C-alpha angles and dihedrals in degrees: 000000000000117000117207129195114238114234116185119232118233092251091053094059110096116199122209135183118237126195118210124187110213094192108136092349121139111250101230097041092049091047092052093052094045092048090053091052092047090053093045097242091141091066128084090227094058112146117177097218095048132068104245098147134116136233117267125203114197118195131187092030090160091064099061120128133219128199130231121000096324094123091068102023103046110087127188116209129199134169124222095202095245127105111282088006100137111127125193128195128180121228091250092056092046093051090053096046103035112004094182094053096068091054092043092052092048092052096041093052089057092057118080120255122246137065095312092049092050089052091049093049090058091070095062118102120184125185132183100218132038093265123092134170096232102088091117091064090058097225119212111238115234124199106207 
């Protein structure tokens, strides 16, 4: 008996829109669940070298929670490319300045790097309030 691995064809992959409310959700747990949906791990046809994921719309990104002392202890670093150009921002400062960026970084860092990962990251939509412009796609509401 020969066993064959099922690989979905591009026309067999159905894409859906999911709506996730981040109100009072813990940052890391929400990011892990959203990253799994973006990659398509919730589907039976998941194949790690193909893009089988769905689009995720996250609302109320400014109302996420973190546990412990992460607001003051977690530091995000970036480098401008110039001498002495390393910049550091705490999570608390980032949530005040750009509330969507902390969630975006958490989700993006859970998705593999490379051409497939860049394609997957393009299907993530994050909004500060509870309004979003994707009503025409009829997103399915998820309670995570």
